[in-house]
N, C-alpha and C positions, 0 to 999 in steps of 0.2 A: 790670281788675285782675288777673283771672284769668292773662292774657297775661304780667303782670309776675311773678306767682308762678311761671308755668312757665319764665321766662327765667331767674329766680334760681335754680331747681332746676336747670336745665340747665347754667349756669355753674358751679354748685357740684360738680356730679358731674364735669364736665370737668376743674376744678382738682383733684379727687381722683386721676382718672386720669393727667392730664398731670405731676403731680408724682411719681407712681409710675414712671411712664415715665422722667423725669428721674433718679430714683434708681438705678434700673437701669443707665443709661447711665453714673454716676458710678462704680457698684460694678464693672460688668462691662466698661467701655469699651475693654478689650484684647481681649476676646472677642467684640466686635461683629462680625457677618458684613457687613451691608449696610444702607443706610439712613441718614437723618439726621433732623434735629429735624422736619421736614415729615412723615416717617412717622410720628413718634411724636405728632404732631397728629392725623394721619388715624386712628390706631388709639384715640386718646383720644377723638375724636369719635363713632368706632363704638361703642365701649363705653358712652359716655354716652347714645345712642340706645338701647340694650339695657337698660341701668339705668331710662330714662325710661318704658319700656314696664313695666317691673315696678313703678315707683312708681305707675303710674297704676292698678295692681291694688291695691297697698298701699305706703304710703309707708315702712313700716318692715317687714320680713321677712327671715327668715334665708335663704330662696331666694335674695334679691336679694344678699346677701352672698357666698353660695356661688358664685353665677353671676360676680360681681365677680372672685373669686380665680381662678377657672378660665379665664375670658376673658383676664385679664392674663397669667397664667402660660403660656397656650397661644400667645398672640400674640408674647411675647417669646422663646420658643424658637426662633421664625423669624429673630429678629435677632442673638441671642447663642449662640456656641458653648460652651454649658455644660450640666450635667445638669438636667433637667426639676425634679428634687425641690429643688435650690437655687432656682430661679426660683419655684416653689411656695412655699417658704418665706418669701422675701422679701414675696411678695403677701400671704401669711397673716398675717404680723407686722405689715405696714403697715396692713392692714384693722383689725386688733384694736387697734393704737393709735388709728387715726382713729376707730373706734366707741366705744372709750372716752371718748375726749376729746369726743366729741359728747354722750354721755349725761352727762358730768360736767357740761358747760355747761347742757344741758336740766334738770338737777335743782336746778343752783345758781340759775337763773332762776325755776324753780318755786317754790323756798323762799321768794323774795322776792315773787313774784306769783302768787296764786292756787292754790298747791299742787298737790294731785294732778290737778285738772281741766285747769289750765295744762300740766302734764307731758304728759297724753295728746293734748291739742291739738297741742303742739309735736312729738310723735312721730307722730303718725297723722292730722293734718288740715292743709290749707293754709289759712293765716291770716296776717295782717300781722305778728303777733308771731313766727311761725316764719319769716318773710322775713327779718325784722331779725337774728334769732339765727343763721339759716343763713348770711347774709352776713357777720356778724361772726365766725362759727367758721371759715369759709373763708378770711377776712382773716388770723386768727391762725394758721391753717395754713399759709398761704403764707409768713408771717413767720418761723414756727418752722423751716420748710425752707431758708429764705435764712440763717437763724442757724446751722443744722446742717450747713450745705452743705461747709464747710471740714473739718468733722470727718469726714463721710462720705468725703473724698477720702483721709483718712489711714487708713481702716479697710482692712486686708487680710483678706478673706474666704476662709479655708481651709475644708476640708471639715467638720473638727471643728465648726467656728463655725456651718456651715449646719445640721448636724444638731441642734445646741444651740438655734438659733432655731427649728427645726421644733417639737421638743419642747416649748420655752417657748411657742410660739404655740398648740399644742394645749391646754396645760394652762391658758394663759390665756383661751382660749375657753370652756373649762368653768366657769372662773370668771366670764366675762363673761355666759354664759348664766344662771347662777345668779342674779347680780346683778340681771339685766333682769328675770328672774321675780319677784324679791324687790321689786323697785321697782314693778312693776305691781300686785302683790298688797298691799303693805302700804307706800305711799309714805308718808314721813314727813321732818320737817326735818333728820335725821341721815343721810338718803341721799346728800346731797353729800359728807358727810364719809367715808362708806363707799366711794363712787366714788374720792375723791382717795386714801383710803388704799390701795385696790387698785392705782390707777396708781403710786403711790410704791413700793409693796411689789413690783410687777411690774418697775419700772424698776430698783430695786436688786437684784433677782435677775439681772437681765440684764446690768447693769454688773458686779456681783460675778463673775459667771460668765465675762464677757469678759475682765475684767483677770486673773482666776485662770489663765484659758488663756493670756493674753498672758504671764504671768509664768512659766508652764510652758514656753512656746514660746522665750522668752528664754533659759531655762536650757538647753534642748535645743540652740538656736543656739551657746550658748557651748561646750557639750560637743562640738558637731559642728565647730565651729571648731577646737578643740583637736585633734581626731581629724584633721581634713582637713590641717591644718599638719604633724601628724605623718607623716601618709602622703606629703605632699610632700616633706618633709625626708627621708624614707627613700628615695624614689626619685632625688632630687637627689645623696643621698649615695652611692648606687650609681653614678650617673653620673660624680660627682666622683671616686670611687676608680678608675673605669676610666680617666678622663684622667690621673689621677696615676700609674697603673701604665705608661700611655703615654709620660707625661713622663720617668719614670724609664728608660723603653726608649730614648728618644731621646738622653737624657743620657749613657747608656753606649754609645751607638752606635758610637764608634770602637773600645771594648774588644771588643764583639761582632763587629765586622768583623774585627778582629785575630785572634781565636779562629777564626773562620771561615775566615781566609785560612790559618792555620797548619794546620787540619783538611784543607783541600782541596789544600794544598800537599804533605802528606803522603798524600794520596789517600785519606783516611778519609771517603768519601762518606756512608755511612750514619750516622756520628756528626754530620756536618754536617747532613744531613737532620733528624736528632733535636734538634740543636741550634736550627735554624731554627724548627722546630715548637714547641719550648719557649718561645723568646723571642717568637714572634708570637702567644701566645695572648691578650694584653690587646687587639691590634689586631683579632684574629678576634671577640672577645668584643664589642666596640665596634661594629665594621662589617662582621659577616659577612653581613647583608642590609639593603638600605635598603628600609624598607616604605612610609614615607611622605614622606620627604625632610626630616621634623623630627626633629632629634636626640633631644629629650626623649622623644617618642613611641616612636622606632624603637629606643631603648635600653630603654625599658620592655617592649616587645614582645619584643626579643631577651633580655632579663633573666627573663622569665616562661617563654619558650622553654627557658632552662637549667633552670628549675625543672621543667618537664615532662619534661625528659631524665632530671634526677636521679630523678624518680619512676617512670620508664618509661611515661609516658603518651603515647600516639599523638596527633598533633595535626596540623592542617591549616590554614594561613594564607593566606588570599585577600584582599588589600588593594589597593583603589584609592582615593587619597586626593586631593581637589582641592587646588590651590596658591593661597598669596595668598588666603586667607579670614579672615573675622572670628572662626573657632573658635581660641580661645587654646589654646596647647600644654598649658598645665597642666590646662585643662579636659578635654582629650583623654586626658591621663595620668591624671586622677582616674577618668574613666569605665573605661578599659582596665585600669588597675592593679586596681582594687576588683573589677571582673567577672572577669578572668583569675584573681586571688587565689582568689575565691570558687569559681571553675570547678575551680582546681587542688586546693584543699582537699576539695571533694566528691568529685572523681574518684580522688583518692590515696586516700580513706578506702573505696573499694569493694574488695570481695574479688577481683572479677575484674578483666582489663584494661580500662582506659576509654580515651575518646578526647576531645579538645576541638577545636572549630573556631571560628576567628575570620574573620569575612567583613565587609568594609567596602566599599560600593558608593555611587556618587553617581549621583544621578538629578536632572537640572535643578538645582534649588537645594537638593536634599534629600540628606542623607548618611544612608544606611541602616547600622547596625552590628549584627551579630547574632553573639552568642556562645552556642554549643551544648556542652553536656558531658554525658556519661554519668551517670545519678543511679539510685538504688535504686527509688524510687517509680515506678509506670509512669504513673499519671494522678493530678492534683492541681491544682485551680484557684486562682488568686489574685486579690485585688481590685486590688492595685497590685503588691506584691512579696512575697516571702517573709519573715517575721520570723525575728530570729536565733534559732538553737537553743542558742547558748552560755547559760550559767547566769548570768554576770555582764552583764546587759543594760544596765547604766549605762556600761560599757568597751567594749561590742561591739554589734554590730548597726547601725553607723553606715556601712558600705559602701554599701548600697543608698540610703539618704537622701543621702548625700553625691553619688552618682550621679545621682539625680533632680534635686538642686539644679543640678548642672552642665547636666543635660538641659533643664530649664525656663528656662535663661538663654538658650537659642537656640530658645524656643518648641516644644520638642520633645516627643516622648511616648516612654514606656518600657512595655513590656508583658512579662509572664512567662508563659511556656507549658511545661507538664510533660506530655509525651505521649510513649508508646512508650519509656519508660527514658531519655529525654532532656530535659534541662532547658534551655530556650531563652530567652534574654534578647533581645528585638528593641527597638532604639532608633531613632528618625528624628528627625534634628536639620535645622533651616532654617539656612542658610548664606548669607552675601553674599560676593561678590568684592570685594576692596578694590582701589582704583585704586593703581596702582604710581607711586611719586614718580620724576619725571625726573631 
C-alpha cells in the first residue's frame, strides 16, 4: 500500500510541475531558446524528485513551496529569453492558486467527514483518503488547465502585467499564510466558506486589475494609432509636396527651356546659372542623396537634414541599407522620423552648437541603427526610453512608443544611453531577405 501512496504522490507532483512548464510554453513560446516537450518532462521529473525528498520530511511545509518556486523559475530561465522576475511571478502565482485550491478541497472534505482530525490527516499523513483526494484534486487541476488553455493563448503578458501578478502573489501569500494558521488553530465548518471567499476575492481582484489594464492599454493603442497615422500622413504629405513641385517643373519644362535659351543666346551666363539653380530646387530636395534606395526613407532623411541645416546643427550620415528585405518602408520611416525629430528638437534647444549622427549598418541578418545627438545632461540611465518632458502627456510622448512598436515587429531591441553630453539611441532589428519574383 505504501508503494501506491508514493506513486500517487509522485504522479501528483509531476502533474503540478508539468502543467506549469506547459503554461510557460504557452505564455512565452516566442521567447523560447531551445528544447521541446521532452525537456519539459525531464525538468518536471527532476523537480518531482526534489519535492518528494521534501515530502519525506513533511507532506506540507512552506520550505517545499519556496523550493518549488525557485526551482521552476531557475530552470525556465534556461529555456526562455525573458527577465527572471517575470518567470518568478508566474511560478509564484501558479503555486498560490494550486495551494489555495488544495486547501479548499481539504477543508471541504473535512467538513463532511471527521472535521479537524481528518483535515490534519489529509495535510500531514499518508492515508487512503488522502490518496483519493489528491488523485481527485490533480484530475480537476488537469481539467481546469485544459479548459483555460485557449484563454492562456489569448493573454499578452506585458511588463506592467507581470509586476501586477508579482504584487498580487505576494499579497495573496500573506492571506494564504494567515488562513492556513487559522485553519490549524481553530478549524470549524465555516473554514470552507472562508477559503472559497478568499479564492473568489483573489480572482476578482486579478480579473478586475487585468481588465482595467487592458482597457487602459486599448485606450493607449487608440491614441497611439491616431498619432502614428498623423506622423505617416505628415511624412507622405512632405513627399507628395516634393513630387508635386517636380510635376509642375516638368509641366513647365518647355517654358523654362525657352527662357534659358534666350538668356544663353544673349550671353547672360550668370543669370542662366541662377535660373537653373532656382528651378532645380525641388529636384535637389528630392534626390540630393540616395541613402537607402527606398524613396520614402530617403526623403525622410533628406527632409530631416533640411531641418538640421535650418537650425545650423552639424550632422553626419553614414548609412548602409540591405535591399529587398521584409522591413517595411513605413516602419523605417516611423523609426527614423521620430528619433531624428527628437534629436533635432533636443539639439536645437541647446545654448551651444550641437551635432547629430545617424549610422545604419547591417551585420549578417541584423540591422543596427544608431542615432546620437548633443544634450545638456552628462549622464542619465533609462529603463527603456525617456518619458516626454512636455506638459500635455496625452497628446505628446508617443514618439518612442511608436518606435518601440515598429522595433518589436522585427524582434528587435531598443536601448537609450546618455553619456558625456551625448544622448544615443541604439536599435537592432532582425530582417529577412525576400525572394525576388521572376
